[in-house]
C-alpha positions in Angstrom: -0.1 0.0 -0.1 0.9 3.7 -0.5 1.0 5.4 2.8 1.7 9.1 3.2 3.0 10.2 6.7 2.7 13.8 7.7 4.6 15.2 10.7 7.6 16.8 12.2 10.6 14.7 12.8 10.6 12.7 16.1 11.0 9.3 17.3 7.7 8.2 16.8 7.3 9.2 13.2 10.6 7.5 12.3 9.7 4.3 14.0 6.4 4.4 12.3 8.0 4.9 8.9 10.5 2.2 9.8 7.7 -0.3 10.7 5.5 0.6 7.5 8.4 -0.3 5.3 9.1 -3.7 7.1 5.5 -4.4 6.5 6.0 -4.0 2.7 4.3 -0.6 2.4 5.5 2.1 0.2 5.9 5.2 2.4 5.9 8.8 1.3 6.7 11.5 3.8 5.1 15.2 4.1 7.4 17.0 6.6 5.1 20.1 7.0 8.0 22.6 6.7 10.6 23.7 4.1 13.5 22.5 6.4 15.3 20.1 4.2 18.1 19.6 7.0 15.6 17.8 9.4 16.6 14.0 9.7 13.9 11.4 9.0 13.9 7.8 8.4 14.4 7.1 4.6 11.1 7.2 2.6 10.2 6.5 -1.0 9.5 10.2 -1.7 9.8 13.1 0.7 8.0 16.4 0.3 9.4 19.4 2.4 6.2 21.3 2.1 4.3 23.2 4.9 0.8 21.9 5.8 -1.0 25.0 4.1 0.7 24.6 0.8 -1.7 25.8 -1.8 -0.7 22.8 -4.1 -1.5 20.2 -1.4 -3.9 18.5 -3.7 -1.1 18.0 -6.2 0.9 16.4 -3.8 -2.0 13.9 -3.1 -2.7 13.6 -6.8 1.0 12.6 -7.2 1.1 10.1 -4.4 -2.5 8.9 -4.7 -2.1 7.5 -1.2 -4.0 4.4 0.2 -3.6 5.5 3.7 -2.8 9.0 5.1 -1.4 9.4 8.7 -1.2 12.6 10.4 0.8 12.9 13.5 -1.7 15.4 15.2 -1.0 15.5 19.0 2.5 14.1 18.5 3.5 16.5 15.6 6.9 17.9 16.6 6.3 21.1 14.6 4.3 22.6 17.4 5.7 23.5 21.0 2.2 25.2 22.0 4.2 28.0 23.4 3.5 30.3 20.4 0.1 31.9 20.1 0.1 31.2 16.5 0.4 27.5 16.8 -3.2 26.8 17.2 -4.3 28.8 14.0 -1.3 27.0 11.9 -2.4 23.7 13.3 -6.0 23.9 12.3 -5.3 25.6 9.0 -2.7 22.9 8.0 -5.1 20.1 9.1 -7.9 21.7 7.0 -5.7 21.8 4.1 -4.8 18.1 4.3 -8.5 17.1 4.9 -9.6 18.9 1.9 -6.8 17.5 -0.2 -7.7 14.2 1.1 -11.6 14.6 0.3 -10.7 15.6 -3.2 -8.9 12.4 -3.8 -12.3 10.4 -3.0 -10.4 7.2 -1.9 -8.1 5.8 0.8 -8.1 6.3 4.5 -7.1 9.2 6.7 -5.9 8.5 10.5 -5.5 11.6 12.8 -3.3 10.7 15.9 -4.6 12.1 19.0 -4.1 11.5 22.8 -5.6 11.9 26.2 -4.6 15.7 26.1 -7.9 16.3 24.7 -9.7 15.6 27.9 -9.6 17.2 31.3 -7.7 15.7 34.1 -10.9 15.6 36.2 -12.1 12.2 34.5 -11.4 9.7 37.2 -13.3 6.8 35.7 -12.4 5.3 32.5 -13.1 7.5 29.6 -15.2 5.6 26.7 -14.8 6.5 23.0 -18.3 8.3 23.1 -16.9 11.2 25.3 -16.2 14.3 23.4 -13.0 16.7 23.9 -13.5 18.9 26.8 -9.8 20.1 27.5 -9.2 23.7 28.4 -5.6 24.3 27.5 -4.4 25.4 24.0 -2.9 22.1 23.0 -6.1 20.1 24.3 -8.6 22.4 22.7 -6.8 22.6 19.3 -6.2 18.8 19.1 -9.6 18.3 20.2 -11.0 20.5 17.3 -8.9 18.6 15.0 -10.6 15.4 16.1 -14.2 17.0 15.4 -13.0 18.0 11.9 -11.6 14.6 11.2 -15.0 13.1 12.5 -16.9 15.8 10.8 -15.3 14.6 7.1 -16.0 11.1 8.1 -19.9 11.6 8.7 -20.6 14.4 6.4 -18.4 13.3 3.3 -18.7 9.7 4.0 -15.0 9.3 4.0 -13.0 6.7 5.7 -11.3 9.0 8.1 -10.7 8.0 11.9 -9.3 9.6 15.0 -6.9 7.4 16.9 -6.2 8.2 20.6 -3.1 6.8 22.1 -3.2 6.7 25.9 -0.2 7.3 28.0 2.5 6.9 25.2 6.1 6.3 26.4 9.2 5.3 24.5 12.9 4.9 24.6 14.4 8.4 23.9 17.3 8.7 21.6 18.3 12.0 23.1 17.6 14.9 25.7 15.0 16.5 23.3 13.0 13.2 23.0 12.4 13.1 26.9 8.8 14.2 27.0 6.5 12.0 29.1 6.6 11.6 33.0 8.0 7.9 32.7 11.0 9.1 30.6 11.4 12.2 32.9 11.8 9.9 35.9 14.3 7.8 34.2 16.2 10.9 33.1 16.2 12.2 36.7 17.5 9.1 38.0 20.4 9.3 35.6 21.3 12.9 36.0 20.2 13.7 39.7 20.3 10.5 41.3 16.7 10.7 42.5 13.3 10.0 41.3 10.6 12.3 42.0 7.1 11.0 42.2 3.8 12.6 43.2 1.9 10.8 46.0 -1.9 9.5 45.3 -1.2 9.7 41.6 -1.5 7.4 39.0 0.1 6.9 35.4 -0.9 5.1 32.2 1.6 3.4 30.1 1.4 2.3 26.4 4.7 1.4 25.1 5.6 2.9 21.7 6.3 -0.2 20.0 2.8 -1.5 21.1 1.2 1.5 19.7 2.9 1.3 16.3 1.8 -2.4 16.1 -1.8 -1.7 16.8 -1.7 1.4 14.5 -0.5 -1.0 11.7 -3.8 -3.0 12.2 -5.7 0.1 11.3 -3.5 0.8 8.3 -3.8 -2.8 6.9 -7.3 -3.2 7.6 -9.2 -4.3 4.5 -12.4 -2.3 3.6 -13.6 0.7 5.5 -13.2 1.1 9.3 -16.3 0.5 11.3 -15.7 3.5 13.7 -14.6 7.3 13.4 -12.7 7.0 16.8 -10.6 4.3 18.3 -8.7 4.4 21.6 -5.5 2.5 22.3 -4.1 2.0 25.7 -2.9 -0.4 28.4 -6.1 -0.1 30.3 -4.0 -0.1 33.5 -3.2 2.6 36.2 0.0 2.4 38.1 0.8 4.7 41.1 3.8 7.0 40.5 5.3 5.7 43.5 5.3 2.2 42.1 6.9 3.6 38.8 9.6 5.2 40.7 10.4 2.0 42.4 10.7 0.3 39.0 13.1 3.1 37.8 15.3 2.4 41.0 15.2 -1.3 40.4 16.3 -0.8 36.9 19.1 1.6 37.8 20.6 -0.8 40.5 20.5 -3.5 37.8 22.7 -1.3 35.3 25.1 0.1 37.7 23.5 3.5 38.4 24.1 3.6 42.3 22.5 5.6 45.0 19.3 6.5 43.2 16.4 7.3 45.8 12.8 7.8 45.2 11.5 11.2 46.5 7.8 11.9 46.8 6.1 15.1 46.5 2.6 16.4 46.8 -0.3 14.8 45.0 -1.5 15.9 41.5 -4.0 15.0 39.0 -3.7 11.6 37.6 -3.5 10.7 33.8 -6.9 10.1 32.2 -7.5 6.3 31.5 -9.0 5.7 28.1 -11.2 2.7 27.4 -10.4 0.8 24.2 -13.5 -1.3 23.9 -14.0 -0.4 20.1 -10.5 -1.3 19.0 -10.2 -4.7 21.1 -13.6 -5.5 19.8 -12.6 -5.0 16.1 -8.9 -5.9 16.0 -8.3 -7.4 19.5 -5.5 -6.5 22.0 -3.1 -9.6 21.8 0.2 -8.1 22.9 1.3 -5.5 25.5 4.8 -4.9 26.8 4.8 -4.8 30.7 5.5 -1.4 32.1 8.6 -3.0 34.0 10.2 -4.2 30.9 9.7 -0.8 29.2 11.2 1.0 32.1 14.0 -1.5 31.9 14.8 -0.8 28.3 14.8 3.1 28.8 17.1 2.8 31.7 19.4 0.4 29.9 19.7 2.5 26.9 20.3 5.9 29.0 23.1 4.1 31.0 24.7 2.8 27.8 25.0 6.3 26.3 24.6 8.9 29.1 26.2 11.5 26.9 23.2 11.8 24.8 21.0 13.0 27.9 23.5 15.4 29.6 22.1 18.5 27.7 22.6 19.9 24.1 22.8 23.6 22.7 19.5 25.2 22.7 18.1 26.2 19.3 18.3 29.8 18.3 14.9 30.9 17.9 15.4 34.5 16.5 18.2 37.2 16.3 20.0 38.4 19.3 18.2 41.3 21.0 21.2 43.4 21.0 21.8 43.2 17.3 18.2 43.9 16.7 18.5 47.1 18.7 21.6 48.1 16.8 20.1 47.4 13.7 17.1 49.6 14.5 19.3 52.4 16.1 21.9 52.5 13.1 19.7 54.8 10.9 19.6 57.3 13.7 23.3 57.3 14.5 23.9 57.6 11.0 21.6 60.8 10.8 23.4 62.4 13.9 26.7 61.6 12.3 25.9 63.2 8.8 24.2 66.2 10.8 27.3 67.0 12.7 29.3 66.7 9.5 26.8 69.0 7.8 26.8 71.4 10.8 30.7 71.6 10.7 30.8 72.3 7.0 28.2 75.0 7.4 30.2 76.8 10.1 33.4 76.2 8.5 32.7 76.8 4.9 29.2 78.5 4.9 30.4 82.0 3.8 32.7 80.8 1.1 31.8 81.4 -2.7 31.3 77.6 -3.1 28.7 77.1 -0.3 27.2 80.5 -0.1 24.1 79.6 -2.2 23.9 75.9 -1.0 21.4 75.0 1.8 23.3 72.2 3.5 20.8 71.4 6.0 18.0 71.2 3.4 20.1 68.8 1.4 20.6 66.8 4.6 17.0 66.3 5.3 16.3 65.6 1.7 19.0 62.9 1.6 17.5 60.9 4.7 14.1 61.3 3.4 14.9 59.7 0.2 17.1 57.0 2.0 15.1 55.9 4.7 11.6 57.5 4.3 9.4 59.6 6.6 10.6 58.4 10.0 14.2 59.7 9.2 12.7 62.8 7.3 11.1 64.0 10.3 14.2 63.2 12.7 16.5 64.9 10.3 14.1 67.9 10.0 14.0 68.2 13.9 17.8 68.2 13.9 18.0 70.8 11.1 15.5 73.0 12.4 17.0 72.9 16.0 20.5 73.8 14.4 19.1 76.8 12.5 17.2 78.3 15.5 20.0 77.8 17.9 22.5 79.4 15.5 20.3 82.4 14.8 19.6 82.8 18.6 23.4 82.7 19.3 23.9 85.5 16.6 20.7 87.9 17.1 19.2 86.9 20.5 15.4 86.6 21.1 15.0 89.1 18.2 15.8 86.2 15.8 12.9 84.1 17.3 10.5 86.9 16.3 11.0 86.8 12.4 8.9 84.7 10.1 11.6 84.0 7.7 13.1 81.1 9.8 9.8 79.5 10.4 9.0 79.6 6.8 12.2 77.8 6.1 11.4 75.2 8.8 7.9 74.6 7.3 9.4 74.1 3.8 12.0 71.7 5.2 9.4 69.6 7.0 6.9 69.7 4.0 9.7 68.7 1.5 11.3 66.1 3.9 7.7 64.6 4.7 6.5 64.5 0.9 9.9 62.9 -0.1 10.0 60.4 2.8 6.2 59.7 1.8 7.4 58.7 -1.8 10.4 56.9 -0.5 8.0 54.9 1.8 5.3 54.3 -0.9 8.3 53.0 -3.4 9.5 50.8 -0.7 6.1 49.4 0.1 5.5 48.7 -3.6 9.0 47.1 -4.0 8.2 45.0 -1.0 5.0 43.8 -2.2 6.4 43.1 -5.5 9.2 41.0 -3.8 6.6 39.1 -1.7 4.5 38.3 -4.7 7.6 37.2 -6.5 8.7 35.1 -3.7 5.3 33.6 -3.4 5.2 32.7 -7.1 8.7 31.4 -6.8 7.8 29.2 -4.0 4.9 27.9 -5.9 7.0 27.2 -9.0 9.5 25.5 -6.9 6.9 23.4 -5.3 5.6 22.3 -8.4 9.1 21.5 -9.8 9.6 19.5 -6.7 6.6 17.5 -7.1 7.3 17.2 -10.6 10.7 15.9 -9.8 9.4 13.4 -7.4 7.2 12.1 -10.1 10.1 11.7 -12.4 12.2 9.7 -9.7 9.2 7.7 -9.1 9.0 6.9 -12.9 12.5 6.2 -13.1 12.6 3.8 -10.1 9.6 1.9 -11.7 10.8 2.0 -15.4 12.6 -1.3 -14.9 9.5 -2.9 -13.6 7.5 -1.6 -16.6 9.9 -3.2 -18.9 10.7 -6.5 -17.2 8.4 -7.5 -14.3 5.6 -9.8 -14.5 2.6 -7.8 -15.2 4.4 -5.0 -16.9 3.4 -3.6 -20.3 6.3 -5.1 -22.0 5.5 -8.4 -20.7 1.8 -8.0 -21.6 2.8 -7.2 -24.9 4.7 -10.4 -25.3 2.1 -12.4 -23.8 -0.8 -11.3 -26.1 1.3 -12.0 -29.2 -0.1 -15.5 -28.5 -3.6 -14.2 -29.4 -2.5 -13.4 -33.0 -2.2 -17.3 -33.4 -5.8 -18.1 -32.1 -8.8 -17.9 -34.2 -12.6 -17.4 -33.0 -13.6 -18.4 -29.7 -10.0 -19.7 -28.9 -9.2 -15.8 -28.5 -11.4 -15.5 -25.5 -10.0 -18.7 -23.9 -6.2 -17.6 -24.3 -7.4 -14.2 -23.1 -8.5 -15.5 -19.7 -5.2 -17.3 -19.2 -3.3 -14.1 -20.1 -5.2 -11.9 -17.4 -4.8 -14.7 -14.8 -1.0 -14.6 -15.5 -0.5 -10.8 -15.8 -2.5 -9.9 -12.6 -1.0 -13.0 -10.8 -4.6 -14.1 -9.7 -6.3 -17.4 -10.0 -9.9 -16.2 -10.7 -10.7 -14.9 -13.9 -14.1 -14.9 -16.0 -15.0 -13.6 -19.3 -18.4 -12.9 -20.4 -20.1 -12.2 -23.6 -22.7 -9.4 -23.7 -25.9 -9.9 -25.5 -29.0 -7.7 -26.0 -27.3 -4.9 -24.2 -28.3 -6.4 -20.8 -27.1 -10.0 -20.4 -23.6 -11.4 -19.8 -23.2 -14.9 -20.5 -20.1 -16.8 -19.4 -17.7 -17.9 -21.9 -14.5 -18.6 -20.0 -13.5 -18.9 -16.3 -10.5 -20.2 -14.5 -12.0 -21.4 -11.1 -15.2 -22.0 -9.2 -15.0 -18.6 -7.6 -14.9 -17.0 -11.1 -18.2 -18.8 -12.0 -19.7 -17.3 -8.8 -21.9 -14.9 -10.9 -23.4 -18.0 -12.7 -23.6 -18.9 -16.4 -25.6 -15.6 -16.9 -26.4 -12.4 -15.2 -28.3 -9.2 -15.9 -25.3 -6.9 -15.3 -27.3 -3.6 -16.0 -28.5 -4.5 -12.2 -25.2 -4.2 -11.0 -25.7 -0.4 -11.0 -22.2 0.6 -9.7 -20.4 -1.7 -11.8 -22.7 -0.9 -15.0 -22.0 2.9 -14.6 -18.3 2.6 -14.3 -18.1 0.3 -17.2 -20.5 2.5 -19.4 -17.9 5.3 -18.8 -15.1 3.2 -20.3 -13.5 3.0 -16.8 -12.3 0.0 -15.0 -14.6 -0.9 -12.0 -12.8 -1.5 -8.7 -14.9 -3.0 -5.8 -12.9 -1.4 -2.9 -15.9 -1.7 -0.6 -15.7 -5.5 -1.2 -19.2 -5.5 -1.9 -20.9 -9.2 -2.1 -22.0 -10.4 -5.5 -19.4 -8.2 -7.4 -16.1 -8.9 -8.7 -13.0 -7.2 -7.3 -12.2 -5.8 -10.6 -13.8 -5.5 -14.1 -13.2 -4.3 -17.3 -15.4 -4.2 -20.5 -14.4 -4.6 -24.2 -16.1 -2.5 -26.7 -17.0 -2.4 -30.3 -18.0 1.2 -31.8 -18.9 2.1 -28.3 -21.0 -1.1 -27.8 -20.1 -3.3 -24.9 -19.2 -6.8 -26.2 -17.6 -8.5 -23.6 -16.7 -8.3 -19.7 -13.3 -9.3 -18.0 -13.9 -10.0 -14.4 -11.3 -10.7 -11.6 -11.5 -12.0 -8.2 -8.9 -13.0 -5.7 -7.0 -9.6 -5.5 -5.8 -8.7 -2.1 -7.4 -5.4 -0.9 -4.0 -3.7 -0.8 -3.7 -4.3 -4.6 -6.9 -2.6 -5.3 -5.0 0.4 -6.7 -4.7 2.5 -9.7 -1.6 0.6 -10.9 -3.6 -2.6 -10.9 -6.6 -1.1 -12.7 -4.2 0.3 -15.3 -2.9 -3.0 -16.0 -6.1 -4.6 -16.3 -7.3 -1.6 -18.7 -4.2 -2.3 -20.8 -4.6 -6.0 -20.9 -8.3 -5.4 -21.9 -7.5 -3.1 -24.7 -5.1 -5.8 -26.1 -7.6 -8.6 -25.7 -10.3 -6.3 -27.2 -8.1 -5.6 -30.4 -7.6 -9.3 -30.8 -11.3 -10.2 -30.2 -12.5 -7.7 -32.7 -9.9 -9.0 -35.4 -11.2 -12.3 -35.0 -14.7 -11.3 -35.2 -14.0 -9.3 -38.3 -12.4 -12.3 -39.7 -15.3 -14.6 -39.0 -17.6 -12.0 -40.6 -15.4 -11.9 -43.7 -15.4 -15.7 -43.9 -18.8 -16.4 -42.9 -19.5 -18.2 -45.8 -16.7 -20.5 -45.1 -17.8 -21.1 -41.4 -21.5 -21.1 -41.6 -24.2 -22.8 -43.9 -25.6 -19.9 -46.1 -28.7 -18.1 -44.5 -28.3 -19.8 -41.1 -26.3 -19.9 -37.8 -25.3 -23.2 -38.3 -21.7 -24.2 -38.5 -20.2 -26.3 -41.3 -18.4 -29.5 -40.4 -14.7 -28.0 -40.3 -15.7 -25.0 -38.5 -17.9 -27.0 -35.9 -15.0 -29.4 -35.3 -12.6 -26.5 -34.8 -14.9 -25.0 -32.4 -15.5 -28.3 -30.5 -11.7 -28.7 -30.3 -11.2 -25.4 -28.9 -13.7 -25.9 -26.1 -12.2 -29.4 -25.4 -8.9 -27.8 -25.0 -10.3 -25.3 -22.8 -12.2 -27.6 -20.6 -9.0 -29.7 -20.0 -7.5 -26.4 -18.6 -10.5 -26.0 -16.6 -11.4 -22.6 -18.5 -14.8 -23.9 -19.3 -17.5 -26.6 -19.0 -19.1 -28.0 -21.9 -21.2 -30.9 -23.0 -22.4 -32.2 -26.6 -25.7 -33.3 -27.6 -26.9 -35.0 -30.9 -30.3 -34.0 -32.2 -31.9 -36.2 -34.6 -34.3 -35.1 -37.5 -38.1 -35.2 -36.7 -40.0 -37.0 -39.4 -41.5 -33.5 -40.7 -38.0 -32.2 -41.5 -36.3 -33.8 -44.4 -32.8 -32.3 -44.1 -30.3 -31.7 -41.7 -29.7 -28.2 -42.4 -33.4 -27.6 -41.5 -33.2 -29.6 -38.2 -30.2 -27.6 -37.2 -31.7 -24.3 -38.2 -34.7 -25.0 -36.0 -32.5 -26.2 -33.0 -30.9 -22.9 -32.8 -34.2 -21.3 -31.6 -34.0 -23.6 -28.6 -30.4 -22.8 -27.6 -28.8 -19.7 -26.1 -26.7 -17.5 -28.2 -23.6 -18.7 -26.6 -24.1 -22.4 -27.7 -23.2 -23.8 -31.2 -25.0 -26.0 -33.7 -23.3 -27.7 -36.5 -24.0 -30.5 -39.1 -21.2 -33.2 -39.3 -21.6 -35.9 -41.8 -25.4 -35.5 -42.1 -25.9 -35.4 -38.2 -26.7 -32.4 -36.0 -24.7 -31.7 -33.0 -24.9 -28.8 -30.4 -22.0 -27.8 -28.2 -23.8 -26.5 -24.9 -21.3 -24.2 -23.0 -20.7 -23.6 -19.4 -23.6 -25.8 -18.3 -24.2 -28.6 -15.7 -25.8 -32.1 -15.9 -28.9 -30.7 -14.4 -29.0 -27.9 -17.1 -28.2 -30.5 -19.8 -31.3 -32.7 -18.8 -33.5 -29.6 -19.0 -32.1 -28.7 -22.6 -32.7 -32.4 -23.7 -36.3 -32.1 -22.2 -37.0 -29.0 -24.0 -36.0 -30.6 -27.4 -38.1 -33.6 -26.8 -41.1 -31.4 -25.9 -40.7 -29.6 -29.2 -40.6 -33.0 -31.1 -36.9 -33.5 -31.4 -35.1 -36.6 -30.4 -32.1 -35.4 -28.4 -29.4 -37.4 -26.8 -25.9 -37.0 -25.2 -23.4 -37.5 -27.9 -21.1 -40.3 -27.4 -17.2 -39.7 -27.8 -17.1 -42.1 -30.8 -19.6 -39.7 -32.6 
């Protein structure tokens, strides 16, 4: 199966990927971020896209996943310390669900935990209890549960929530230590004490067990029965007892002088009931808590350096650098202001600078360089310098003139206007850059999707050329059809479909009267389960799919229908059906249906070619004016049916029909007999005797046919081998 796993890197997602690969699934990864440096377990294809990627439907169309697993409550991208985590989480989940719904197939599994429930639940919580948490993470993950359930009920999708209760694991490093059990083991290693809360209980579900049960949900054939499952150990263990188990394991592995230390009581972990999952799948394995703790302590004791601390991630620029960057324009403005003031005082009266207003140019320069903010700051400095200089020269009298104030107004007006223009140009450039960056990201994403498609194509190219069921081998196998004639084409076609699709149950039906399908060839009793004939127009879902020239795939495993079916056409008229059973649910995929479509197309060409040849040579095969085969044609058809019967492709019988007294010629007898037989039966005249081949019939049906002939005045008997 193709499984798309979505989530940030952590031990849980990497172990999940590894287990999926071990079970033969083809794993695709959606990282949820553009950080290509994050390490993940190797997957078939990796997409470094955020969850809100506008082209998410293209990712789903490229992967065409049978199962999607979203890490949900265990997604390492969300620390729940940022106020934007909740909106980003719900927005990304909505985008994933919409892309999944657009696909209209597959299964969506949303991983949740007991965090969606209040700690006030003292009794075992059943699957029918709705999320009621009050913290940011609990409320957000709970809303995700409701969204997933809504898509399940309202859109009739195979989507389910999976709550994992009290999950704990063997952390690979300090940053993987999250749950209370892992923290107790870490405290024993680093602090030589194990802190526990009195009158407090824990639930423990070992990660390996959780993944084992999760794989049951992934591999389940048919749609899941429920929209929510809970998986847990169904056991409460006092923290004091957990602490004792940790101390016992520490002593076993040489970590000495570790002592338990009790603290005040706190709320116990919520215990989730798993009745639905146990009833549908069974809980047939659980690692004891003692063994799980022992494994954690042993790993920590073997690699203590991994748990001694690590450099904290840098989450933003240094505050000092940010402050200096913001203050740099002001420092630059002051420095240039001092330079201009010195030039004005030193050279202001010279012939070169007499008619140049240096302060005005200074304001204009910073307005055009930084915008309105620096224009105002520069204007304030320049105005202050002019007023102070004039005051020193003429005293208070200088403050009474309007010329300086007119100059100040002009400086502010030009500075603000120039700064406004600069701000607008900057804003326009930033918007253009943002649009360009956005479009570039979309182009890069499309290129990445296309690149993965190319890599997938390249990796499967050898299969297309050489594997059993490949197009190259299909072509080679169907060459045998060129050597077949008439009905023998359909017999060989059944064997070809059986070989290419690697199944044992194939049936080919001929269509008559645009309604009835009559069995021609079958490879097993299962392939004959629809009977010798059936009204295929009543199989509405299959009929509608085949009428649109598509391959029918019975993904719902509905009884009374083949698992896959394809039709053979002649001038848009359905002439034959190819029905297949015995395909595992995991192989009911687009690739498998495409194989059947290719095989059907090749068979169709061969069948049409044979039919056209029969029509062109009808005078050689049939007695003129009748549907009665001549001797050679009848013997050839009989030989084809006997050979097919030896290979269990058909059941058949031959009867002899003697001429009634009122008929003088065998031809007339044979022509009259055709009206009492099915369109798939054959009548022929051999050495003056009339014979009929009854196809796909039983002894009971044979007797009914004989009685029918006798009631019409014919003398009908089973033909002997000698005759």
